[in-house]
PyMOL Python script that loads the backbone (N, CA, C, O; Angstrom):
from pymol import cmd

cmd.read_pdbstr("""\
ATOM      1  N   MET A   1       0.667  -1.217  -0.027  1.00  0.00           N
ATOM      2  CA  MET A   1       0.111  -0.011  -0.087  1.00  0.00           C
ATOM      3  C   MET A   1       0.823   1.193   0.042  1.00  0.00           C
ATOM      4  O   MET A   1       1.649   1.469   0.913  1.00  0.00           O
ATOM      5  N   GLY A   2       0.387   1.979  -1.017  1.00  0.00           N
ATOM      6  CA  GLY A   2       1.205   3.402  -0.926  1.00  0.00           C
ATOM      7  C   GLY A   2       1.208   4.225   0.395  1.00  0.00           C
ATOM      8  O   GLY A   2       0.481   3.975   1.356  1.00  0.00           O
ATOM      9  N   ALA A   3       2.171   5.302   0.320  1.00  0.00           N
ATOM     10  CA  ALA A   3       2.059   6.017   1.471  1.00  0.00           C
ATOM     11  C   ALA A   3       1.027   7.041   1.679  1.00  0.00           C
ATOM     12  O   ALA A   3       0.883   7.590   2.771  1.00  0.00           O
ATOM     13  N   ILE A   4       0.196   7.348   0.495  1.00  0.00           N
ATOM     14  CA  ILE A   4      -1.010   8.233   0.630  1.00  0.00           C
ATOM     15  C   ILE A   4      -2.273   7.325   0.491  1.00  0.00           C
ATOM     16  O   ILE A   4      -2.392   6.610  -0.504  1.00  0.00           O
ATOM     17  N   MET A   5      -3.170   7.343   1.427  1.00  0.00           N
ATOM     18  CA  MET A   5      -4.199   6.499   1.080  1.00  0.00           C
ATOM     19  C   MET A   5      -5.416   7.241   0.344  1.00  0.00           C
ATOM     20  O   MET A   5      -5.654   8.438   0.504  1.00  0.00           O
ATOM     21  N   SER A   6      -6.146   6.398  -0.468  1.00  0.00           N
ATOM     22  CA  SER A   6      -7.052   7.025  -1.357  1.00  0.00           C
ATOM     23  C   SER A   6      -8.157   7.535  -0.255  1.00  0.00           C
ATOM     24  O   SER A   6      -8.101   7.105   0.897  1.00  0.00           O
ATOM     25  N   ASP A   7      -9.156   8.463  -0.660  1.00  0.00           N
ATOM     26  CA  ASP A   7     -10.336   8.950   0.177  1.00  0.00           C
ATOM     27  C   ASP A   7     -11.065   7.893   0.545  1.00  0.00           C
ATOM     28  O   ASP A   7     -11.477   7.851   1.704  1.00  0.00           O
ATOM     29  N   LEU A   8     -11.361   6.851  -0.358  1.00  0.00           N
ATOM     30  CA  LEU A   8     -12.079   5.605  -0.042  1.00  0.00           C
ATOM     31  C   LEU A   8     -11.413   4.829   0.933  1.00  0.00           C
ATOM     32  O   LEU A   8     -12.067   4.278   1.819  1.00  0.00           O
ATOM     33  N   GLU A   9     -10.210   4.726   0.871  1.00  0.00           N
ATOM     34  CA  GLU A   9      -9.574   3.987   2.073  1.00  0.00           C
ATOM     35  C   GLU A   9      -9.682   4.665   3.421  1.00  0.00           C
ATOM     36  O   GLU A   9      -9.913   4.007   4.435  1.00  0.00           O
ATOM     37  N   GLN A  10      -9.527   5.895   3.437  1.00  0.00           N
ATOM     38  CA  GLN A  10      -9.444   6.862   4.459  1.00  0.00           C
ATOM     39  C   GLN A  10     -10.782   6.716   5.249  1.00  0.00           C
ATOM     40  O   GLN A  10     -10.849   6.483   6.455  1.00  0.00           O
ATOM     41  N   HIS A  11     -11.943   6.902   4.318  1.00  0.00           N
ATOM     42  CA  HIS A  11     -13.172   6.697   4.517  1.00  0.00           C
ATOM     43  C   HIS A  11     -13.605   5.379   5.299  1.00  0.00           C
ATOM     44  O   HIS A  11     -14.341   5.434   6.284  1.00  0.00           O
ATOM     45  N   TRP A  12     -13.193   4.425   4.887  1.00  0.00           N
ATOM     46  CA  TRP A  12     -13.254   3.131   5.291  1.00  0.00           C
ATOM     47  C   TRP A  12     -12.362   2.890   6.742  1.00  0.00           C
ATOM     48  O   TRP A  12     -12.794   2.163   7.638  1.00  0.00           O
ATOM     49  N   ALA A  13     -11.341   3.453   6.811  1.00  0.00           N
ATOM     50  CA  ALA A  13     -10.749   3.474   7.847  1.00  0.00           C
ATOM     51  C   ALA A  13     -11.179   4.383   8.992  1.00  0.00           C
ATOM     52  O   ALA A  13     -11.075   4.015  10.162  1.00  0.00           O
ATOM     53  N   GLU A  14     -11.577   5.362   8.705  1.00  0.00           N
ATOM     54  CA  GLU A  14     -12.411   5.948   9.951  1.00  0.00           C
ATOM     55  C   GLU A  14     -13.957   5.448  10.458  1.00  0.00           C
ATOM     56  O   GLU A  14     -14.507   5.752  11.517  1.00  0.00           O
ATOM     57  N   THR A  15     -14.437   4.660   9.460  1.00  0.00           N
ATOM     58  CA  THR A  15     -15.731   4.085   9.706  1.00  0.00           C
ATOM     59  C   THR A  15     -15.238   2.890  10.361  1.00  0.00           C
ATOM     60  O   THR A  15     -15.910   2.585  11.346  1.00  0.00           O
ATOM     61  N   ARG A  16     -14.210   2.082  10.091  1.00  0.00           N
ATOM     62  CA  ARG A  16     -13.856   1.107  11.046  1.00  0.00           C
ATOM     63  C   ARG A  16     -13.487   1.238  12.364  1.00  0.00           C
ATOM     64  O   ARG A  16     -13.609   0.413  13.269  1.00  0.00           O
ATOM     65  N   SER A  17     -12.924   2.592  12.399  1.00  0.00           N
ATOM     66  CA  SER A  17     -12.627   2.921  13.986  1.00  0.00           C
ATOM     67  C   SER A  17     -13.815   3.235  14.645  1.00  0.00           C
ATOM     68  O   SER A  17     -13.969   2.773  15.776  1.00  0.00           O
ATOM     69  N   LEU A  18     -14.655   3.909  14.170  1.00  0.00           N
ATOM     70  CA  LEU A  18     -15.896   4.504  14.630  1.00  0.00           C
ATOM     71  C   LEU A  18     -16.657   2.987  15.113  1.00  0.00           C
ATOM     72  O   LEU A  18     -16.915   2.781  16.299  1.00  0.00           O
ATOM     73  N   THR A  19     -16.896   2.219  14.294  1.00  0.00           N
ATOM     74  CA  THR A  19     -17.576   0.803  14.500  1.00  0.00           C
ATOM     75  C   THR A  19     -16.795   0.155  15.714  1.00  0.00           C
ATOM     76  O   THR A  19     -17.420  -0.368  16.636  1.00  0.00           O
ATOM     77  N   THR A  20     -15.536   0.198  15.693  1.00  0.00           N
ATOM     78  CA  THR A  20     -14.661  -0.630  16.661  1.00  0.00           C
ATOM     79  C   THR A  20     -15.180   0.063  18.088  1.00  0.00           C
ATOM     80  O   THR A  20     -15.570  -0.707  18.966  1.00  0.00           O
ATOM     81  N   TRP A  21     -15.192   1.467  18.332  1.00  0.00           N
ATOM     82  CA  TRP A  21     -15.433   2.055  19.678  1.00  0.00           C
ATOM     83  C   TRP A  21     -16.856   1.771  19.821  1.00  0.00           C
ATOM     84  O   TRP A  21     -17.061   1.300  20.940  1.00  0.00           O
ATOM     85  N   ILE A  22     -17.919   1.873  19.126  1.00  0.00           N
ATOM     86  CA  ILE A  22     -19.263   1.622  19.498  1.00  0.00           C
ATOM     87  C   ILE A  22     -19.374   0.269  19.829  1.00  0.00           C
ATOM     88  O   ILE A  22     -20.045  -0.013  20.821  1.00  0.00           O
ATOM     89  N   LEU A  23     -18.817  -0.659  19.156  1.00  0.00           N
ATOM     90  CA  LEU A  23     -18.947  -2.122  19.538  1.00  0.00           C
ATOM     91  C   LEU A  23     -18.240  -2.248  21.167  1.00  0.00           C
ATOM     92  O   LEU A  23     -18.770  -2.974  22.007  1.00  0.00           O
ATOM     93  N   ILE A  24     -17.146  -1.544  21.432  1.00  0.00           N
ATOM     94  CA  ILE A  24     -16.376  -1.703  22.677  1.00  0.00           C
ATOM     95  C   ILE A  24     -17.334  -1.206  23.702  1.00  0.00           C
ATOM     96  O   ILE A  24     -17.618  -1.880  24.691  1.00  0.00           O
ATOM     97  N   VAL A  25     -17.832  -0.030  23.469  1.00  0.00           N
ATOM     98  CA  VAL A  25     -18.935   0.623  24.454  1.00  0.00           C
ATOM     99  C   VAL A  25     -20.163  -0.213  24.662  1.00  0.00           C
ATOM    100  O   VAL A  25     -20.736  -0.197  25.751  1.00  0.00           O
ATOM    101  N   TRP A  26     -20.629  -1.009  23.567  1.00  0.00           N
ATOM    102  CA  TRP A  26     -21.885  -1.855  23.415  1.00  0.00           C
ATOM    103  C   TRP A  26     -21.560  -3.055  24.012  1.00  0.00           C
ATOM    104  O   TRP A  26     -22.460  -3.710  24.537  1.00  0.00           O
ATOM    105  N   PHE A  27     -20.079  -3.569  24.019  1.00  0.00           N
ATOM    106  CA  PHE A  27     -19.838  -4.727  24.803  1.00  0.00           C
ATOM    107  C   PHE A  27     -19.939  -4.648  26.609  1.00  0.00           C
ATOM    108  O   PHE A  27     -20.344  -5.400  27.494  1.00  0.00           O
ATOM    109  N   ILE A  28     -19.299  -3.239  26.535  1.00  0.00           N
ATOM    110  CA  ILE A  28     -19.202  -2.955  28.240  1.00  0.00           C
ATOM    111  C   ILE A  28     -20.736  -2.753  28.813  1.00  0.00           C
ATOM    112  O   ILE A  28     -21.011  -3.176  29.936  1.00  0.00           O
ATOM    113  N   PHE A  29     -21.656  -2.137  28.054  1.00  0.00           N
ATOM    114  CA  PHE A  29     -22.847  -2.065  28.673  1.00  0.00           C
ATOM    115  C   PHE A  29     -23.979  -3.253  28.552  1.00  0.00           C
ATOM    116  O   PHE A  29     -25.004  -3.271  29.232  1.00  0.00           O
ATOM    117  N   SER A  30     -23.584  -4.345  27.471  1.00  0.00           N
ATOM    118  CA  SER A  30     -24.254  -5.484  27.524  1.00  0.00           C
ATOM    119  C   SER A  30     -23.657  -6.520  28.388  1.00  0.00           C
ATOM    120  O   SER A  30     -24.429  -7.116  29.140  1.00  0.00           O
ATOM    121  N   MET A  31     -22.415  -6.827  28.401  1.00  0.00           N
ATOM    122  CA  MET A  31     -21.839  -7.787  29.247  1.00  0.00           C
ATOM    123  C   MET A  31     -21.344  -7.204  30.569  1.00  0.00           C
ATOM    124  O   MET A  31     -21.587  -7.829  31.602  1.00  0.00           O
ATOM    125  N   GLY A  32     -20.757  -6.206  30.610  1.00  0.00           N
ATOM    126  CA  GLY A  32     -19.916  -5.760  31.829  1.00  0.00           C
ATOM    127  C   GLY A  32     -20.989  -5.294  32.959  1.00  0.00           C
ATOM    128  O   GLY A  32     -20.787  -5.441  34.164  1.00  0.00           O
ATOM    129  N   ILE A  33     -21.961  -4.809  32.493  1.00  0.00           N
ATOM    130  CA  ILE A  33     -23.068  -4.449  33.423  1.00  0.00           C
ATOM    131  C   ILE A  33     -23.606  -5.630  34.297  1.00  0.00           C
ATOM    132  O   ILE A  33     -23.784  -5.612  35.515  1.00  0.00           O
ATOM    133  N   PHE A  34     -23.826  -6.651  33.434  1.00  0.00           N
ATOM    134  CA  PHE A  34     -24.331  -8.041  34.101  1.00  0.00           C
ATOM    135  C   PHE A  34     -23.403  -8.734  35.105  1.00  0.00           C
ATOM    136  O   PHE A  34     -23.705  -9.213  36.198  1.00  0.00           O
ATOM    137  N   PHE A  35     -22.039  -8.680  34.414  1.00  0.00           N
ATOM    138  CA  PHE A  35     -20.942  -9.296  34.999  1.00  0.00           C
ATOM    139  C   PHE A  35     -20.936  -8.566  36.561  1.00  0.00           C
ATOM    140  O   PHE A  35     -20.903  -9.314  37.539  1.00  0.00           O
ATOM    141  N   PHE A  36     -20.964  -7.257  36.727  1.00  0.00           N
ATOM    142  CA  PHE A  36     -20.529  -6.556  37.778  1.00  0.00           C
ATOM    143  C   PHE A  36     -21.888  -6.068  38.429  1.00  0.00           C
ATOM    144  O   PHE A  36     -21.903  -5.155  39.255  1.00  0.00           O
ATOM    145  N   ALA A  37     -23.072  -6.757  37.992  1.00  0.00           N
ATOM    146  CA  ALA A  37     -24.246  -6.314  38.828  1.00  0.00           C
ATOM    147  C   ALA A  37     -24.331  -6.262  40.225  1.00  0.00           C
ATOM    148  O   ALA A  37     -24.926  -5.364  40.820  1.00  0.00           O
ATOM    149  N   ASP A  38     -23.718  -7.259  40.802  1.00  0.00           N
ATOM    150  CA  ASP A  38     -23.723  -7.421  42.456  1.00  0.00           C
ATOM    151  C   ASP A  38     -22.894  -6.235  42.929  1.00  0.00           C
ATOM    152  O   ASP A  38     -23.249  -5.529  43.873  1.00  0.00           O
ATOM    153  N   SER A  39     -21.677  -6.028  42.173  1.00  0.00           N
ATOM    154  CA  SER A  39     -20.850  -4.775  42.756  1.00  0.00           C
ATOM    155  C   SER A  39     -21.907  -3.521  42.744  1.00  0.00           C
ATOM    156  O   SER A  39     -22.086  -2.783  43.713  1.00  0.00           O
ATOM    157  N   LEU A  40     -22.462  -3.425  41.700  1.00  0.00           N
ATOM    158  CA  LEU A  40     -23.309  -2.177  41.421  1.00  0.00           C
ATOM    159  C   LEU A  40     -24.350  -2.064  42.182  1.00  0.00           C
ATOM    160  O   LEU A  40     -24.874  -0.966  42.372  1.00  0.00           O
ATOM    161  N   ASN A  41     -24.764  -3.094  42.684  1.00  0.00           N
ATOM    162  CA  ASN A  41     -25.817  -2.916  43.688  1.00  0.00           C
ATOM    163  C   ASN A  41     -25.868  -2.378  44.957  1.00  0.00           C
ATOM    164  O   ASN A  41     -26.855  -2.236  45.678  1.00  0.00           O
ATOM    165  N   SER A  42     -24.526  -2.046  45.197  1.00  0.00           N
ATOM    166  CA  SER A  42     -24.029  -1.287  46.444  1.00  0.00           C
ATOM    167  C   SER A  42     -24.353   0.214  46.280  1.00  0.00           C
ATOM    168  O   SER A  42     -24.309   0.959  47.259  1.00  0.00           O
ATOM    169  N   MET A  43     -24.698   0.689  44.974  1.00  0.00           N
ATOM    170  CA  MET A  43     -25.020   2.230  44.923  1.00  0.00           C
ATOM    171  C   MET A  43     -26.634   2.151  44.516  1.00  0.00           C
ATOM    172  O   MET A  43     -27.244   1.102  44.309  1.00  0.00           O
ATOM    173  N   THR A  44     -27.035   3.127  44.466  1.00  0.00           N
ATOM    174  CA  THR A  44     -28.601   3.435  44.047  1.00  0.00           C
ATOM    175  C   THR A  44     -28.536   4.424  43.109  1.00  0.00           C
ATOM    176  O   THR A  44     -27.619   5.209  42.863  1.00  0.00           O
ATOM    177  N   PHE A  45     -29.863   4.268  42.499  1.00  0.00           N
ATOM    178  CA  PHE A  45     -30.083   5.237  41.197  1.00  0.00           C
ATOM    179  C   PHE A  45     -31.629   5.564  41.469  1.00  0.00           C
ATOM    180  O   PHE A  45     -32.279   4.541  41.258  1.00  0.00           O
ATOM    181  N   PHE A  46     -32.308   6.457  41.799  1.00  0.00           N
ATOM    182  CA  PHE A  46     -33.316   6.691  41.962  1.00  0.00           C
ATOM    183  C   PHE A  46     -34.057   5.763  42.967  1.00  0.00           C
ATOM    184  O   PHE A  46     -35.194   5.370  42.703  1.00  0.00           O
ATOM    185  N   GLY A  47     -33.603   5.510  43.792  1.00  0.00           N
ATOM    186  CA  GLY A  47     -34.027   4.383  44.965  1.00  0.00           C
ATOM    187  C   GLY A  47     -33.811   3.047  44.539  1.00  0.00           C
ATOM    188  O   GLY A  47     -34.101   2.220  45.403  1.00  0.00           O
ATOM    189  N   TRP A  48     -33.360   2.554  43.390  1.00  0.00           N
ATOM    190  CA  TRP A  48     -33.044   1.305  42.915  1.00  0.00           C
ATOM    191  C   TRP A  48     -31.764   0.986  42.939  1.00  0.00           C
ATOM    192  O   TRP A  48     -30.962   1.915  42.851  1.00  0.00           O
ATOM    193  N   PRO A  49     -31.336  -0.193  43.045  1.00  0.00           N
ATOM    194  CA  PRO A  49     -29.919  -0.728  43.183  1.00  0.00           C
ATOM    195  C   PRO A  49     -29.489  -0.369  41.707  1.00  0.00           C
ATOM    196  O   PRO A  49     -30.321  -0.458  40.804  1.00  0.00           O
ATOM    197  N   LEU A  50     -28.205   0.032  41.460  1.00  0.00           N
ATOM    198  CA  LEU A  50     -27.883   0.523  40.368  1.00  0.00           C
ATOM    199  C   LEU A  50     -27.633  -0.798  39.384  1.00  0.00           C
ATOM    200  O   LEU A  50     -28.049  -0.669  38.232  1.00  0.00           O
ATOM    201  N   GLY A  51     -27.115  -1.812  39.667  1.00  0.00           N
ATOM    202  CA  GLY A  51     -27.060  -3.116  38.794  1.00  0.00           C
ATOM    203  C   GLY A  51     -28.438  -3.136  38.358  1.00  0.00           C
ATOM    204  O   GLY A  51     -28.627  -2.910  37.163  1.00  0.00           O
ATOM    205  N   PHE A  52     -29.630  -3.406  39.241  1.00  0.00           N
ATOM    206  CA  PHE A  52     -30.688  -3.574  38.646  1.00  0.00           C
ATOM    207  C   PHE A  52     -31.311  -2.798  37.685  1.00  0.00           C
ATOM    208  O   PHE A  52     -32.015  -3.257  36.786  1.00  0.00           O
ATOM    209  N   TYR A  53     -31.018  -1.427  37.892  1.00  0.00           N
ATOM    210  CA  TYR A  53     -31.426  -0.314  36.968  1.00  0.00           C
ATOM    211  C   TYR A  53     -30.674  -0.398  35.721  1.00  0.00           C
ATOM    212  O   TYR A  53     -31.207  -0.230  34.624  1.00  0.00           O
ATOM    213  N   MET A  54     -29.525  -0.638  35.875  1.00  0.00           N
ATOM    214  CA  MET A  54     -28.619  -0.703  34.514  1.00  0.00           C
ATOM    215  C   MET A  54     -29.188  -2.065  33.581  1.00  0.00           C
ATOM    216  O   MET A  54     -29.307  -2.022  32.357  1.00  0.00           O
ATOM    217  N   ALA A  55     -29.485  -3.183  34.368  1.00  0.00           N
ATOM    218  CA  ALA A  55     -29.938  -4.368  33.551  1.00  0.00           C
ATOM    219  C   ALA A  55     -31.343  -3.923  33.107  1.00  0.00           C
ATOM    220  O   ALA A  55     -31.633  -4.027  31.916  1.00  0.00           O
ATOM    221  N   ALA A  56     -32.166  -3.470  33.924  1.00  0.00           N
ATOM    222  CA  ALA A  56     -33.594  -3.134  33.333  1.00  0.00           C
ATOM    223  C   ALA A  56     -33.775  -2.161  32.402  1.00  0.00           C
ATOM    224  O   ALA A  56     -34.348  -2.413  31.342  1.00  0.00           O
ATOM    225  N   GLN A  57     -33.290  -0.902  32.709  1.00  0.00           N
ATOM    226  CA  GLN A  57     -33.353   0.325  31.673  1.00  0.00           C
ATOM    227  C   GLN A  57     -31.965   1.059  31.452  1.00  0.00           C
ATOM    228  O   GLN A  57     -31.732   1.510  30.331  1.00  0.00           O
ATOM    229  N   GLY A  58     -31.295   1.160  32.179  1.00  0.00           N
ATOM    230  CA  GLY A  58     -29.975   1.804  31.732  1.00  0.00           C
ATOM    231  C   GLY A  58     -29.093   1.414  30.446  1.00  0.00           C
ATOM    232  O   GLY A  58     -28.492   2.213  29.728  1.00  0.00           O
ATOM    233  N   SER A  59     -29.142   0.051  30.311  1.00  0.00           N
ATOM    234  CA  SER A  59     -28.593  -0.512  29.017  1.00  0.00           C
ATOM    235  C   SER A  59     -29.400  -0.007  27.990  1.00  0.00           C
ATOM    236  O   SER A  59     -28.900   0.841  27.251  1.00  0.00           O
ATOM    237  N   LEU A  60     -30.752  -0.429  27.774  1.00  0.00           N
ATOM    238  CA  LEU A  60     -31.383   0.152  26.769  1.00  0.00           C
ATOM    239  C   LEU A  60     -31.285   1.734  26.323  1.00  0.00           C
ATOM    240  O   LEU A  60     -31.328   2.197  25.183  1.00  0.00           O
ATOM    241  N   VAL A  61     -31.157   2.338  27.435  1.00  0.00           N
ATOM    242  CA  VAL A  61     -30.887   3.996  27.050  1.00  0.00           C
ATOM    243  C   VAL A  61     -29.439   4.211  26.531  1.00  0.00           C
ATOM    244  O   VAL A  61     -29.203   5.100  25.712  1.00  0.00           O
ATOM    245  N   ILE A  62     -28.580   3.482  26.959  1.00  0.00           N
ATOM    246  CA  ILE A  62     -27.356   3.554  26.397  1.00  0.00           C
ATOM    247  C   ILE A  62     -27.205   2.992  24.778  1.00  0.00           C
ATOM    248  O   ILE A  62     -26.497   3.567  23.952  1.00  0.00           O
ATOM    249  N   PHE A  63     -27.954   1.839  24.507  1.00  0.00           N
ATOM    250  CA  PHE A  63     -27.916   1.505  23.234  1.00  0.00           C
ATOM    251  C   PHE A  63     -28.871   2.308  22.311  1.00  0.00           C
ATOM    252  O   PHE A  63     -28.735   2.150  21.098  1.00  0.00           O
ATOM    253  N   VAL A  64     -29.780   3.113  22.752  1.00  0.00           N
ATOM    254  CA  VAL A  64     -30.330   3.882  21.885  1.00  0.00           C
ATOM    255  C   VAL A  64     -29.344   5.166  21.697  1.00  0.00           C
ATOM    256  O   VAL A  64     -29.180   5.705  20.602  1.00  0.00           O
ATOM    257  N   VAL A  65     -28.670   5.615  22.972  1.00  0.00           N
ATOM    258  CA  VAL A  65     -27.690   6.780  22.515  1.00  0.00           C
ATOM    259  C   VAL A  65     -26.581   6.487  21.417  1.00  0.00           C
ATOM    260  O   VAL A  65     -26.145   7.278  20.581  1.00  0.00           O
ATOM    261  N   LEU A  66     -26.222   5.132  21.626  1.00  0.00           N
ATOM    262  CA  LEU A  66     -24.985   4.796  20.735  1.00  0.00           C
ATOM    263  C   LEU A  66     -25.650   4.512  19.535  1.00  0.00           C
ATOM    264  O   LEU A  66     -24.813   4.561  18.633  1.00  0.00           O
ATOM    265  N   ILE A  67     -26.879   4.210  19.053  1.00  0.00           N
ATOM    266  CA  ILE A  67     -27.292   4.438  17.574  1.00  0.00           C
ATOM    267  C   ILE A  67     -27.383   5.752  17.207  1.00  0.00           C
ATOM    268  O   ILE A  67     -27.154   6.059  16.037  1.00  0.00           O
ATOM    269  N   VAL A  68     -27.734   6.719  18.163  1.00  0.00           N
ATOM    270  CA  VAL A  68     -27.853   8.249  17.650  1.00  0.00           C
ATOM    271  C   VAL A  68     -26.338   8.522  17.475  1.00  0.00           C
ATOM    272  O   VAL A  68     -26.013   8.991  16.384  1.00  0.00           O
ATOM    273  N   VAL A  69     -25.528   8.335  18.233  1.00  0.00           N
ATOM    274  CA  VAL A  69     -24.084   8.559  18.180  1.00  0.00           C
ATOM    275  C   VAL A  69     -23.399   8.262  16.996  1.00  0.00           C
ATOM    276  O   VAL A  69     -22.688   9.029  16.347  1.00  0.00           O
ATOM    277  N   LEU A  70     -23.737   6.777  16.703  1.00  0.00           N
ATOM    278  CA  LEU A  70     -23.246   6.022  15.354  1.00  0.00           C
ATOM    279  C   LEU A  70     -23.788   6.737  14.079  1.00  0.00           C
ATOM    280  O   LEU A  70     -23.027   6.897  13.124  1.00  0.00           O
ATOM    281  N   ASN A  71     -25.002   7.148  14.037  1.00  0.00           N
ATOM    282  CA  ASN A  71     -25.591   7.500  13.015  1.00  0.00           C
ATOM    283  C   ASN A  71     -25.038   9.052  12.701  1.00  0.00           C
ATOM    284  O   ASN A  71     -24.654   9.344  11.568  1.00  0.00           O
ATOM    285  N   THR A  72     -25.030   9.947  13.712  1.00  0.00           N
ATOM    286  CA  THR A  72     -24.411  11.407  13.505  1.00  0.00           C
ATOM    287  C   THR A  72     -23.232  11.136  13.058  1.00  0.00           C
ATOM    288  O   THR A  72     -23.066  11.414  11.870  1.00  0.00           O
ATOM    289  N   LYS A  73     -22.132  10.571  13.750  1.00  0.00           N
ATOM    290  CA  LYS A  73     -20.758  10.445  13.476  1.00  0.00           C
ATOM    291  C   LYS A  73     -20.559   9.889  12.001  1.00  0.00           C
ATOM    292  O   LYS A  73     -19.827  10.495  11.217  1.00  0.00           O
ATOM    293  N   GLN A  74     -21.200   8.767  11.649  1.00  0.00           N
ATOM    294  CA  GLN A  74     -20.967   8.261  10.362  1.00  0.00           C
ATOM    295  C   GLN A  74     -21.487   9.003   9.311  1.00  0.00           C
ATOM    296  O   GLN A  74     -20.986   8.835   8.199  1.00  0.00           O
ATOM    297  N   GLU A  75     -22.628   9.991   9.490  1.00  0.00           N
ATOM    298  CA  GLU A  75     -23.133  10.958   8.296  1.00  0.00           C
ATOM    299  C   GLU A  75     -21.964  12.171   8.043  1.00  0.00           C
ATOM    300  O   GLU A  75     -21.790  12.691   6.941  1.00  0.00           O
ATOM    301  N   LYS A  76     -21.139  12.550   9.360  1.00  0.00           N
ATOM    302  CA  LYS A  76     -20.224  13.368   9.074  1.00  0.00           C
ATOM    303  C   LYS A  76     -18.881  12.884   8.533  1.00  0.00           C
ATOM    304  O   LYS A  76     -18.040  13.641   8.046  1.00  0.00           O
ATOM    305  N   ILE A  77     -18.734  11.436   8.669  1.00  0.00           N
ATOM    306  CA  ILE A  77     -17.653  10.995   7.693  1.00  0.00           C
ATOM    307  C   ILE A  77     -17.899  10.884   6.439  1.00  0.00           C
ATOM    308  O   ILE A  77     -17.066  11.189   5.586  1.00  0.00           O
ATOM    309  N   ASP A  78     -19.267  10.358   6.124  1.00  0.00           N
ATOM    310  CA  ASP A  78     -19.680  10.339   4.783  1.00  0.00           C
ATOM    311  C   ASP A  78     -19.574  11.794   4.002  1.00  0.00           C
ATOM    312  O   ASP A  78     -19.026  11.925   2.908  1.00  0.00           O
ATOM    313  N   GLU A  79     -20.114  12.727   4.659  1.00  0.00           N
ATOM    314  CA  GLU A  79     -20.145  14.036   4.114  1.00  0.00           C
ATOM    315  C   GLU A  79     -18.553  14.476   3.800  1.00  0.00           C
ATOM    316  O   GLU A  79     -18.262  15.040   2.746  1.00  0.00           O
ATOM    317  N   LYS A  80     -17.661  14.189   4.722  1.00  0.00           N
ATOM    318  CA  LYS A  80     -16.351  14.538   4.661  1.00  0.00           C
ATOM    319  C   LYS A  80     -15.658  13.916   3.472  1.00  0.00           C
ATOM    320  O   LYS A  80     -14.878  14.601   2.809  1.00  0.00           O
ATOM    321  N   TYR A  81     -15.892  12.692   3.176  1.00  0.00           N
ATOM    322  CA  TYR A  81     -15.332  11.984   1.887  1.00  0.00           C
ATOM    323  C   TYR A  81     -16.350  11.997   0.740  1.00  0.00           C
ATOM    324  O   TYR A  81     -16.157  11.257  -0.225  1.00  0.00           O
ATOM    325  N   GLY A  82     -17.373  12.762   0.792  1.00  0.00           N
ATOM    326  CA  GLY A  82     -18.186  12.857  -0.375  1.00  0.00           C
ATOM    327  C   GLY A  82     -19.105  11.711  -0.780  1.00  0.00           C
ATOM    328  O   GLY A  82     -19.725  11.703  -1.843  1.00  0.00           O
ATOM    329  N   VAL A  83     -19.158  10.706   0.169  1.00  0.00           N
ATOM    330  CA  VAL A  83     -20.270   9.759  -0.157  1.00  0.00           C
ATOM    331  C   VAL A  83     -21.419   9.700   0.566  1.00  0.00           C
ATOM    332  O   VAL A  83     -21.951   8.594   0.659  1.00  0.00           O
ATOM    333  N   ALA A  84     -21.912  10.608   1.086  1.00  0.00           N
ATOM    334  CA  ALA A  84     -23.120  10.740   1.679  1.00  0.00           C
ATOM    335  C   ALA A  84     -24.330  10.544   0.702  1.00  0.00           C
ATOM    336  O   ALA A  84     -24.241  10.773  -0.504  1.00  0.00           O
ATOM    337  N   GLU A  85     -25.508  10.085   1.344  1.00  0.00           N
ATOM    338  CA  GLU A  85     -26.533   9.954   0.644  1.00  0.00           C
ATOM    339  C   GLU A  85     -27.380  11.135   0.259  1.00  0.00           C
ATOM    340  O   GLU A  85     -27.412  12.025   1.109  1.00  0.00           O
ATOM    341  N   ASP A  86     -28.023  11.320  -0.759  1.00  0.00           N
ATOM    342  CA  ASP A  86     -28.934  12.500  -1.040  1.00  0.00           C
ATOM    343  C   ASP A  86     -29.948  12.481  -0.359  1.00  0.00           C
ATOM    344  O   ASP A  86     -30.385  11.334  -0.260  1.00  0.00           O
ATOM    345  N   GLU A  87     -30.627  13.345   0.247  1.00  0.00           N
ATOM    346  CA  GLU A  87     -32.174  13.249   0.977  1.00  0.00           C
ATOM    347  C   GLU A  87     -33.205  13.824  -0.190  1.00  0.00           C
ATOM    348  O   GLU A  87     -34.414  13.884   0.031  1.00  0.00           O
TER     349      GLU A  87
END
""", "prot")
cmd.dss("prot")
cmd.show_as("cartoon", "prot")
cmd.util.cbc("prot")
cmd.orient("prot")
């Protein structure tokens, strides 16, 4: 591969990086919360044990936020490299 990456390669590299970070955060909130639920239950959130709250509602809120963040950042990457879809 040459020293200068094409726009398409740079677009794919940024997309891959964004996807990797989103998946890391997703993994933490999908597996990590349940793995550490007993430890989290020592804290409370609106009167509920934090582990229970995160398992019941918190993870879902984080997943929706992740979707919004992924969509927003991916649109910026697409616009930066001229591959955005027309509306």
